[in-house]
N, C-alpha and C positions, 0 to 999 in steps of 0.2 A: 567588602564583606566576603566571607568564604562561601561557596555553594553550599546552600542548603543549612546555613549556620542558624537561620531563623526559622526553620522549618518546624512546625509543631509536630509532636509525635503522633497525633490523631490524623495530621495531614498525611503523613508518610503512609499510615495504615491506609487511608483511603486511595493514595495513589497506587500502592502495592495491589489494592483489590481490582483497580481500574486497570492496571498492567497486566493483570491476569486475565481480564475479559479481553485486553488487546490480543491476549493469546486465543481468541476465536471460541470462548466458552458459550458465547450466547449472541445470536443474531437477533437484534430488535426489528420487530416489523413496523414499518413506518407508510403512512399513505400521504397523499397530498392531492389537492383540487387538480384535476386534468382538465386542460381546455381543449375542446374540440378542433381538430386541424383537418384539412383536405387530406384524405388518404390515412387518416388514423384509423386504426383497427383495432378490435378486441379479439381475444382467443377464446375458442370452444375446443375443450379436449375430446378427441376422437381416436380411440384406438391407440393411445400413447403419443399421437402427434396432434400439435395443437393447429387447427386450421383456421384461417383468417377471414373475419367477416365484419363489414363495415357497420359501425355503431356511432352513437351521438355521445356527448360528454358524461362523464361519470366523475363523482367527487367524493372526498370524505376529509376529516378533519385530520391534519398532521398529528403523528403520534398516536393516531388510535388504531385498534387491531383490524386486521384485514378480514377477520371472521365476524360473524354476528350471531345472535340468538334468534331462534324461530319465534312464531307469535305465542307459542306455548312456553317460551322462555327457558329452554333446558337443553336442546341440541344445537351445538355449533355448526353453522352453514360451511360448506367449503369455501376455501380461500378463493376469490375471483382471480382469473387469470391477469397478467398485466396488459397494459394498453401498448401497442407497438404501431410504429408507421413504417411499414415494410416497403412501400413504395419509395421514401426517402432513403431507406437502407440499402437498396438495390444495388449491387455491385460493389458493397464495401466490405465483403468478407463476413466472418461469423462474429457475432456479439454475444457473449456469454455474461448473464447477470443474475443477481438473485433478488427475487420478488416474493413478497408473502412467505418468506421462509423456504422457498424453492428455487432451484437453479434451472434457467431457462437459455436456450441458445436461438438467437435470431439469425437466419441464414439469408445473406444477401444474395446468394445466386439462385434460390428457390423460393424466397418470400415466405418460408414457413417458420413459424416460431414453436420450438419443440420444447416440452418439459422433460427435463433431465432426471429430476429427483422427484419423490413422492413421500411425503410424510417426514417426520423428524427422524433424527436430529437435523437442524438446519444446516446446508452447506455454506462455506465461505472459501475464500482465496482462489476462485476459479482462475488458471493460467494455461494459455495455449502454449504448444511447441513452437519452435522458430518457424517451421513450415506450415504451421497451422492444421496439422494432420489429427493431432491429439490434444486433449483438454484433461488437466488435472484439477482436481479440487479436495477440500477436507472436510470431513464431517466428524464432530464431536463425538467420541466414544465414553462419556461419562461426564461428571461435574467438576472435574479436576485440571480441565484444560487440555488434556489428552485428545487425539484425534486420528482418524483412520484416512489414510490416502485414498482418493478414488481416481479411476481414469476412465476416459470415455473418448469416442472419436470426436473430430473437430466439430461435426455437426451436432453433437449430443447424443448420439446413439451408443448402445452397447456400454452403457456406465457400470463400473463394477470395482468393488475394493480390491486393492493390490493385495495379492496373497503372498504369505511368505516373509512379510515386513513387519517388523515391530511398531508399536504405536508412535505415531509422528509426534514429535515436540512441537506442540501448537504454537509456541513462541519462544524461539532460541533466545539465550541472553546474548544477543548480538544484534547489530543493525542488519544483518543479513537475515533473509526469509528462511523459514523452516525448510522449504523445497522449493528448487528453481530448475528450470529447463536450460540445458546447455544452449549456448548461442550458435551451435553447429549441428547439432544432432537431436534426435528424438530420445533423450535420456535426461532423467531427472537426478540431482543430488539432493539427498535427503537427510534430515538430522532427526534421529529418534531418540527417545529416553524419557525421562521424567516430566513433570509439568512445570509451569511457570514458578509456581509456589517454592520449588525445591530445585533451583538450578545448578547447585554445586555437587552433583552427583553424577556417576558414569553414564555415558551415552554412546551412542554409535553414529557413523556415518556411513550412508547407503547409496548405491547407484542403482536407478530403477530404468532400464531401457524399456520403452513402450512396447508392448508386446512379448517381452521376454522376462525371465525370472530375475528378481532383484539380486544383487550381490553386495555384501559388506565390504566396504573400502576401510574403514577403521573402526576399532572399538572392541570392547568396552573401554572408555577412557573419558578424560573430561574435556569436552568440547564447547566451544564457544562460537558454532556456527561454520557455514562454508560457503565460499563464493566460486564462480567459474572464472578461469582465464578468458581474455577475448577470443582466443582460438579454440577453445574448447577441449584442449588437450590436457589441462590440469585443473585441480581444484585446490583452492587455498583455504586451510583450516587453522583454527586455534585449537591445539591439542597437546595433551600431556597424558602420563600415566597417573599423575596426580595434579589437582588443583594449582598449587604453587609451581609446577613444573611445566606449565603450558608454554609451548613455542609458537610462534607463527610460522607456518611451514606450507609449501606446495607439494602436493602429491601428483606425480604424473601418472596419467591412467593407464598408459601402454606399460607400465612397470618401471621398476628402477627406485632408487633411495630418494626420499623426501629431501626437499632443500630448504633448510633452516633460514628464514628471513629476519626473524627477531628472536633473540634468546629469551628464556624465561625471566621474569622481573617480579618477584613476590610484592613489590611496593606499587606496581602500575598495573592497571586493568585496561586491556585493550578490546574495542569492539570492532569487528570486521564490517566495513561498510561497502567495499566494492572493489573493482580491478580496471584500471584504465589503461588502454594501449600508450597513452602518452605519459601518465604519471607512474604506473605501477600500482602496486596495493595500496588501497585507502583505508584508514583506520581512525577511529575516535580513540583518544588517549586519556585515560584518567588517572591522574596521580594524587587524587584526593581521596575523600570518604566514600565515594560511590552512592549509588542508589538513585531513586526516581528523581530527587531534588536536584542533583548534578545534572542529570540527564536532560531535564526540562529547561535548564537555563543554558544548557549547552556546554559541549566539550572541544578541546582543539581537534581539528580534523586535519590529519597528516598523511603526506605521500611517502612512499617507500619504494624507491625505483628499483632496486634489485637486493638480493640476498647480502645481508651485512652492510648496507647502506644506511646512512644517518636518516632518522626521521625528519622530514621537512613540513612544518605546520603552515597550513593555507589559511585557516580561518577557524572562528569557533561556531559551532553549530549545535542544535538539539540533536538527539540520537533517535529516539524512539516516536518521532511524529512524522511518520512517512506521508508524502514523499518529499523529505528534506534534501534529498541528494539524487542527481541525475548524472549518468554518465553517457556521453554522445559521440559522435563521429569525430576524428582528427585529434582526439586526445582531449576534448573539451569536456569540462566538469561544470555543471551548475549545482549550487548548494544554497541552503538558507542560512544565512548568518545570523548570530545573535550580535548586534552592533550597539545595543543600548540595553543596559540593566538597571538604570536609575529609577524607574516609576516604582510607587509604592515601598519605598525603602529597599529596593532591589527585588522585591517580590513580582514587581510587573514582567519581569523578562521571561517569566514561566509562561505567560500567556501567549495565545497565538497572535493577538491584536496588539502586541507592543514590541518594539525593538527589533523587529525582523526585517531582513532584506535578502533579496535573492542576488547572489554575486555569481560570476562566471570566471573560471580560471582556465586558461589555456596553456598547455605544455610548450615549451619548457619552462616558461615563467612560474614563479612560485608566489606570485600575487594574484588576488582575486579583486574584481572590480564590480561595484553595485551597478545593475542595469536600470535602476529607476530611483532617483532621489527626489521624488516629489515630496514637498513637506506635508506632512499629516498623513502619510501612506505606509502601510507595510506590504511587502511583497512575500509570497510564498508558492508552494507547489510548482516548483519547475520542472519541465519536461523538455528534453532536447531530442530533436530528431536524429534518428541513426543514419539518415542519409546524408544530411547537409550541415547539420549542427543547429538548425533554428530553434529558437528558445520560445516555449510557451510558459507563461506564469500567471499568477492570479495577484491582483492589487486591491487591497482594502482599506478601509478607514482605520487609522491608528487611533487607539484609546489608551488612555494612560491609567485606568483602573479596570479591574475585572468586571464582569457581568455575570455573577453578582461581583460584590467588591473583592479586592484582591486578596484578602485573607481567607477566601473560600475558594478551594482548588476545583469544584466541580459546579456544573450549571446545566439546567434542563436546555432541551432543543429551544423551547419557546424563548429562553432567556438569550440564546446566542443567534437565534435566527435572525434578527435584525441587522446583526453585523455581517452575516454570511451574505444578506441581500445587498450590502453595500460593496460586495467584492465584483471585480470585473476581469474578463480574460484580456491579457495582453501578448503580443506576439513580437519577437525581434528576428528580423531575416539572418541568415547565414553571414551576411555581408557586415551584419551591424547596423548602426543607425537608431532613429528614435523609435522607441516602442510603439506599436500600433494597437489601439484599445478596440476591440471587437463590439461592435454596436449589439445591443441586445443580448448581452452575456452576463447580465446581472445575476449574482448568486454563484458564480462559477467556483469550482473547486477540482482538483485532481485531474488535470487534463492529460491526455494519452495521444501520442503521435501514432499514425497509421505506419504500417512497415515501409510504404513508399515514400512517406515523409511529407505528403501534400494534404492531408486532412487530420482533423483532430475529433477525439470525443472527450467531452468533460462532464461533470456532474453540477446540475443547478436545480434547486427547489425540489430535491428527492428524486429527479429523473435523469437519463441520459440525453445528451445532445450532440448532434453531429454538425461541425463546421468545416466545408469543403473548401474556402477560400476566406482570409481574412476580412474581405470586402463583402462577403456572402451573409445572408441572415442565418443564424443558427437554427437548427430543426430538431425538436424533441422527437427521439425514436424510440424511447422505452421508459416506462414508468409504471409503478413505482419501485424504487430500489428498497433494499432492507438494511439500514445502516447499522453498524455496530456500535454499541454504546456500554457503559458501565451496567452492572446488573440492577442497579436503581434507576436506570434510564438517563443518567447524567453523564456529561462529558467533561473529560479532564482537561482543566485549563483552556477550555474553548476549542478544543481539537474534535471535530467529527471525521472519523476516518472512513472515507467512502471507498477507498482503493481496493478494500478487501472484497469489495461486492461485485466487480466487473472486470472483464478482460476482453481483448480485441485481437483477431488475428488477421485484421485487413492490411 
């Protein structure tokens, strides 16, 4: 069957609405039962700094608001601060996370929890600079998906909106993020422009050096996102004066003419995915009818070694369900591949829990190999260590139909939570070998490696957990997060995107 041929019109509309929310229109507040642990602390806000004091357990039902009414039933009470384990986090850098609609930073050097934002709009997409000195995040500027870029110091102090910059495009029509830090310097590349719902109008690409005025790199024009080169000297962009004229090119930041890697092709839509030191530019290729249906089934992921080279297809993978792609050291790439799309008359492949497997690809090979072929299992959320290429991923139970059934694209958290509980964290070392399943990692999602490559942070049960060694017991260090979902509180095809809610400078 063709991608999306059986998709009903109302399904498309629901997916487009959910994709708009993927653009950070709304941060849903979630709470979960928190079990008391030794050294778990709660926070009391004092003069802008959150001081840590020991407390017992607190709890609430998942999906309920973090505020409540007074005994008079009229005035909402302040949102309680998150629970953190500062002792367990000591020495692990800074952890930024969104809880109760506010952004916090847990400082591993001082054991302080600092509240970075106050009041609406709720922040999203925290991201630390490569040296950890700066923290960027977005705050919605309306109801249409537009957002304002904010900067703070790495410890959360000095938060302020970036002046002289147009509205950030909250979700570019690209597998690339709307803004990202240079891999070598304290500088952001930012896509600005209109909202998700109107992607095909002129945009701009800006460079934002931390502590200095932004400068426009390109625009206005038709942009499909931007990604950094591994050495931080260039930016790759899909760019053109008109939509049909967009080319894939790289722009040297020191000056000089852009280099065209792929010419314009009106019959093909490309989505920038990343830049690998081993493979070159990575792009998703759509030669079909486009749209959310195609992107959920998966598109060919191809590598482009140099300007003018032929595209080399690696595998087929979903586009807009991060983290579906990870680029690591030594030219290693890990990707969630769509390997089976037979369930539910072909509709099952759109769901997170069917036909997905993590594959690793190592340059110069153009083949990718599954890391786990356990029957009845799907593997997702790859993360590669930037130091030695070790792989972390999540393995869960494979289901043949959706929850709810496959003809309904969205589900509530209560409906997908049992499947999330079946997931476990697994690790494959740099030298390969059999995966090691981490004991006590049930419910795992979205693992992230530390910069030194020897520790992991991941999401489980609505909180953040620290793993310092595959044989050690994970420790919950912060909760609850504020996951993003659709405006009606539902999750598109079983994907709960937690990656927008935290960042780590460790």
